[in-house]
C-alpha positions as CSV (number, residue, x, y, z in Angstrom):
1,M,21.2,-9.3,5.3
2,K,22.9,-8.0,2.1
3,I,23.3,-11.5,1.2
4,A,19.7,-12.2,1.9
5,I,18.4,-9.6,-0.8
6,G,21.0,-10.6,-3.4
7,I,19.6,-14.0,-3.2
8,V,16.2,-12.6,-3.2
9,I,16.9,-10.2,-5.8
10,A,18.9,-12.9,-7.9
11,G,15.9,-15.2,-7.6
12,L,13.2,-12.8,-9.1
13,I,15.5,-12.0,-11.9
14,F,15.4,-15.9,-11.9
15,L,12.0,-16.2,-12.8
16,F,11.1,-13.3,-14.9
17,L,13.5,-15.4,-17.3
18,L,11.4,-18.0,-16.9
19,M,8.5,-16.5,-17.9
20,D,7.8,-15.4,-21.1
21,K,6.0,-11.5,-22.1
22,K,2.5,-12.2,-21.5
23,Q,3.3,-14.1,-17.6
24,V,5.4,-10.5,-17.1
25,K,3.2,-8.4,-18.0
26,K,0.2,-9.4,-16.5
27,V,2.6,-9.7,-12.9
28,F,3.3,-6.0,-13.8
29,E,0.5,-4.9,-14.3
30,R,-1.3,-6.6,-11.0
31,L,1.7,-4.7,-9.1
32,S,1.0,-1.7,-10.8
33,I,-2.8,-1.3,-9.3
34,Y,-1.3,-2.2,-5.7
35,W,1.0,0.4,-5.9
36,F,-1.3,2.9,-7.2
37,R,-4.0,1.9,-4.6
38,I,-0.9,2.4,-1.9
39,A,-0.9,5.7,-3.3
40,F,-4.1,6.6,-3.3
41,A,-4.5,5.4,0.0
42,F,-2.1,8.0,1.2
43,L,-4.0,10.7,-0.3
44,V,-7.1,9.4,1.4
45,L,-5.0,9.7,4.3
46,F,-3.0,12.7,3.9
47,I,-6.6,14.5,2.9
48,M,-8.3,13.0,6.2
49,N,-5.6,14.2,8.2
50,V,-5.5,17.6,7.3
51,A,-9.6,18.0,7.4
52,A,-10.1,16.1,10.9
53,G,-7.0,18.4,12.0
54,F,-9.6,21.1,12.6
55,V,-11.5,19.4,14.9
56,G,-8.6,18.3,16.3
57,V,-8.0,14.3,15.3
58,Y,-5.1,12.9,14.6
59,V,-5.7,10.3,12.2
60,P,-1.9,8.7,12.0
61,V,-0.4,8.4,8.5
62,N,2.1,5.7,8.2
63,I,2.6,2.2,5.9
64,A,0.3,0.1,7.9
65,S,-2.6,2.7,7.9
66,G,-2.1,2.7,4.3
67,L,-1.7,-0.8,3.5
68,V,-4.8,-1.4,5.8
69,I,-7.1,1.5,3.2
70,A,-5.2,-0.1,0.4
71,V,-6.2,-3.8,0.7
72,L,-9.4,-3.7,2.3
73,G,-10.9,-0.3,0.7
74,I,-14.1,1.7,2.2
75,P,-14.3,-0.7,5.2
76,G,-10.3,-0.2,5.5
77,F,-10.9,3.6,5.8
78,A,-14.4,3.5,8.3
79,S,-12.1,1.5,10.4
80,I,-8.9,4.3,10.0
81,C,-11.5,6.5,11.0
82,A,-13.6,4.7,13.5
83,L,-9.7,4.2,15.2
84,A,-8.7,7.9,14.9
85,F,-11.9,9.4,16.6
86,F,-12.4,6.7,19.3
87,L,-9.4,6.3,20.4
C-alpha cells in the first residue's frame, strides 16, 4: 500500500514538473473551488442536522452526503433532505 501511494505521489510531482505556471495555477484553482464546495456542504449538513434535531429527524453528516451536496448543489441538498425525512 505504501508503495502504491509513493508511486501516485511521484507521478503527480512529475506531472506538476511538466506543466507550466498557467496550467498549475488553473489546476489549483479548480481544486480550491471543490474544496470550498465540500467545506460549505459540511457546514450546511451540520446546520441541517442541528435544526432537524429539534423535530427528531437525524441527518447523516458523512463524506458521502457531503460529496453529494458538493457535486449536485441544491438538488443534492434536496435529496439528502428527502432521505432524512422519509427514511
